[in-house]
C-alpha positions in Angstrom: 9.2 -22.2 -5.3 8.4 -23.7 -8.7 9.1 -20.6 -10.6 12.2 -18.9 -9.2 12.4 -16.3 -12.0 8.6 -15.7 -12.1 8.5 -16.3 -15.8 8.0 -20.0 -16.3 4.2 -19.9 -16.0 3.8 -16.7 -17.8 5.6 -17.2 -21.1 6.0 -20.1 -23.6 9.3 -22.0 -23.7 11.5 -22.1 -26.8 12.3 -25.4 -28.3 14.3 -26.4 -31.3 12.0 -27.6 -34.2 12.9 -29.3 -37.4 15.9 -27.8 -39.3 17.1 -26.0 -36.1 14.2 -23.5 -36.2 13.2 -22.1 -32.8 9.5 -22.8 -32.0 7.4 -21.6 -29.1 5.9 -24.5 -27.0 2.3 -24.1 -25.8 2.3 -23.2 -22.1 -1.1 -24.7 -21.5 -1.8 -27.4 -24.1 -5.3 -28.2 -22.8 -6.3 -24.6 -22.6 -9.9 -23.9 -23.6 -11.4 -20.5 -24.6 -15.0 -19.5 -24.0 -17.1 -16.4 -24.9 -17.6 -14.6 -21.6 -20.3 -12.4 -23.1 -22.3 -15.4 -24.3 -21.9 -16.9 -20.8 -22.8 -13.7 -18.9 -26.3 -13.3 -20.5 -27.7 -16.7 -19.3 -26.1 -16.1 -15.9 -27.9 -12.7 -15.7 -31.2 -14.3 -16.7 -30.8 -17.0 -14.1 -29.9 -14.3 -11.4 -33.0 -12.3 -12.4 -35.2 -15.4 -12.2 -33.9 -16.2 -8.7 -34.3 -12.6 -7.6 -37.9 -12.3 -8.7 -38.6 -15.8 -7.4 -37.3 -15.0 -4.0 -39.1 -11.6 -4.1 -42.4 -13.3 -5.0 -42.0 -15.9 -2.2 -41.3 -13.1 0.3 -44.3 -11.1 -0.9 -46.5 -14.1 -0.5 -45.1 -14.8 3.0 -45.7 -11.1 3.9 -49.3 -11.4 2.8 -49.7 -14.6 4.7 -48.4 -13.0 7.9 -50.7 -10.0 7.4 -53.7 -12.4 7.0 -52.6 -14.3 10.2 -52.3 -11.0 12.1 -55.9 -10.1 11.1 -57.2 -13.4 12.4 
């Protein structure tokens, strides 16, 4: 409903700058860029830590259950 031509949110708008020159407006003036590769590595490390942490807790619980079964 906001973008009847399906182009408004995709492309910059043209505005007239000084001396009549046409200039592209920024579509997202507050846009920030980040390095996805730099973010992916710490996320992978965190996932690995959680995986091995959960795995260790489950191993300990399994050993506990085996000990209780022997009693």
